[in-house]
N, C-alpha and C positions, 0 to 999 in steps of 0.2 A: 499505378498499381504494381508495376514491376519493381520499383524501388521499395515499395511497402513489403513485398514478398521477400526480396533479397535481404533487407534489413532484419526481418523476422527470422529468416533461416540462419543468419549469422549470429544474432543475439540470443535466441532462445537456448541453444545448447550451452553457450557461455554462462548464461544466468543459472541454468539448472545445475551445472557443475559447481558453480560458486555456492549456490544454496546448499547443495548436498555435501560438498567436500571441504570447503574453506573452514578453517577454525573460526570460532565465534568472534574473537577480537578482530580478525580480518574482515569478517562479514559486517561487523559494526562500522568499521572504517568505510567500507564500500557503501553501506546504507547511508552513512553520513554524507558521503560525496554526492550520492543521488539526491538526498534530501536538500543539500545546499544548492545544487543546480536547479532543483524544482522550486525552492524558495526564491531563487533569483528570478525565475520566470514569473512566479506569482507576484512578487513585488513590482516587477515591470508592468504587469496587468493593472495593479492598483493605481499606477500613475495615470491611467486613462480615466480613472474616477476622480482625478484632481487631488490625489493624495501623494504627499512626499514622504515615502517610508523611511524608517531608520535602518538603512541597509546594513551598515557595518556592524552595529550592535546586534541586529537580528542574526547575521552570520556567526558572530562570536557566541551568542547565546545558544544557538542550535548546535554549533560545532562543539562547544563544551559539553553539551548533553551527550553527544555521541562519543566524545572522548571518555566520558565516565563509563559508557557501555563497553568501550574497547579496553579499558584497564583490566589487568589481570590481578586478582586478589589472592593468588597462590593456589588456586584449585582448578586452573585451566578454564575458568568461567568468568565472564565479565561482571556478573552479579551473582552472589551466592544463592539467591532464591527468588521466586516470584514475588514473595512478600516484600523483599527489599526493593525490587523493581517498582512495585506499586507505591512504596513510600517516596522513591525518587521521582516517579511520575507525578504524584500528587504535589510534591514540593515544587517541582519545576513549573507545573501549571499555575500554582498559587503565586509563585514569585514573578512569573513573566509579566503580568500587568503592572506590578510595582516597579519592576526594572525599567520597562519601556516608558511608563508614564513619568518616572523620575528623570529619565533622559530627555523626554519631550519638553520638560520645563525650560530647557535651554534654547528652544526654538525662538527665533526672533518674533514671529507672528504666533501668538498664543492660540489662535483659532486653528492652527495646523497641528497642535500638539496631540490632542486626543485622536484624530483620524490616523495620524502616523503611528501612534502607539497601538491603536486597535488593529491596524494592518499587520504590525509585527507580531502581536500576540496571536492573531488568527493564523498567520503563516506558521508559527511554531506549533500550535495545537492541531491545525489542519494537516500539516505535512510531517513535521519532525516526530510528533508523538506516535502516530500510526507506524512510521518507519521504525521507530524504536521498539514498538510492540512486535514487529516482525523479527527483529534481532533477538528479543527475549523469547519469542515463540520457538525459535531455532534451538534455544538452550534447553527447552523443556523436554520431557520424555517423549520420544517419537516426534521430536520437533521437525526434523528434516522431512519426514513423511507428511506431516501436517502442512508444511509450507509447499511441498510438491503438490499436494492436493489443492491447496488454495490457488496456486498459480494456474494449474491445469483447468480448474473449474472456472476461474475468471477468464482465462484465455479462450476456452471453448465457448463460453457464453458470448464473449465479444465477437469472435469470428462468425458464429452462426447468426448473431443479431445483424451483423454487417451484410453478409451475403444473402440471407433470407429476406431481410428488409429491403435490400436493393433490388432483388429479383421479383418478389411477389408482394412486397409491402404496399398496402393501400390506405390503411387507417393510421393517421398520424397520432403520435403519442403526446407530444408537447411542441406544436408547431412554432410557438413564439420563442422557445428556448433552443430546440434542436429540430429543425425542419425535416431532417432525413430519418429521424427515429420513428419507427412504426410499432403498432401493437403486435403485428405478425412477427417482426424481428424480436420483440421482447419475449414472446411466447417461445420462439425457437431458441432463444438464449437460455431460458429457464429449462427447457427440455434437454438441451445439450449439456448444461451444467449438471443436472441431476443424473443424466446417463454416465458422465465421466466420474462423478462422485461414487455412484453405485459400482461401477467397474473397478475403480481403485480400491475401495474397501472390501469388495467381494474377493479381490485377489491380493489383499494387503500383505499377508504373510509371504506369499510367493514373490511379490515385487520387492519386499524388504530383503529377502534372501538373495535375490539376483543383484540388488544394489550392494549388499554386503560382500558378496563374492567378487564383485567388480571393484571393491574397495572405494566406493563412492560414499558410503556411510559407515559408521561404527554401529555396533549392535544396539546401543541405547537410542539411536536415531531412527530405527525402524519400528514396525508394528507387527506384533505376533500374537497368535492364538486368542486368549481371553482379553487381550488389550483392545481388540477391535470392537468398536461400539456397535450396538444393535443397528440393523439396517434402517429401521424407522427413524432412529436418531440421526443417522447419516443423511437420509433424504430430507428431513426437516432442516438440518444444519445447512445442507447444500442450497435449499430454497432460500434460506435467510441470507446466505452469502451471495447468491445470485441477485437477490433484490437489493442488497446493500451495494453491490458492484454497479448495478444499473443506475441506482440513485446517485452514486458517486460520479458516474459519467454525466448524468444530467446536471448535477450541481456545478461541475466544471464548465459545462456548456453555458450555464446561466452566467457564470463569472466572465467567460469569454464574450458572450453575446452582449452583456452590459458594457464591456470594454471595447466592443466593436472590432474584434479580431477573430480570425478563423482558427488559428492554432496558437498555443501558448508560447511556441518557439519553433526553432528549425534545427535542433541538434540531432534529430534522428531522421534521416532521409525517408520520405514517404509516410512518416508517422507524426510529424510535427515536433512538439517539444516534449520534455521529460514529463511535465504535468499531464500532457495528453495520454501518455503511456501508463502512468501509475494512478490516475484519478480513481479508477474502480477499486484498486487495492487500498486506497486511503480510507474507504468506508468499510471494505470487507475485512481487512486485517484485524481491526479491533474486535469484530464479531467472533472471528476464529480464536483470537488470543483469549478472549473472555471464556469461551467454551473450554479451551485446553487448560486454562488456569483453574476453572471450576472442576474439571475432571481430576486434576492433581490433588485438590483439596478434599475430594470425596473419600 
């Protein structure tokens, strides 16, 4: 428990400063490193299923994707618009199966080709694409505020689910997949996330001005006045984000349970592996990215 708390106390401020202050290309590089570390853990888990993944090509393919996000096209942004990002996203997702299946043809045992390629494609779409969406979300109008909102909502939900479930949880949610998760913890997670979301957007302009004065964000990264969505929208969006985050956590538990391991790795003391820490974000980030992109197009 102590290691878990110390790691969180050290990492959370660093993550928040990077999210708010780092230029987008640097954020893309950091997101790429996190994605590659997470993909490494995931591919290790697939070996427990009898799959021999295409490690090097998976790293190169995902790394190239984040390299594109980090490139500067002359306007201090890694991609000129959300539309271009969508084109890149769709192209990468379409090319991934072709790329990995083509490489799999070189396997000595043909029966290993499809499982290896499938594991690599899934690693890219499950991990790299959502992390790329976080980078592009940071580039959108009020992007820093949205990512701050996403992280706090997910973290609050996770913390309350853990402590409430541990103290008063009685009704198991999915005992075969995650024996310690309870419905009491899930409800506490939802309430905590909605509360944080409501508080953030109720004080969005004030928070943005404080961050602006502290030089943690620039003006386009904050949220002011009429830009703040209606509270009913905020509550509904927060509920969707919380449900996506809890589902992301359960899905990762399913993968680990099938692999017969407790944690995806041991890179973070008291927290397990990188996948253990970002599993909720991998499902929640696309939800928020889609909402933010939709607002821009309105």
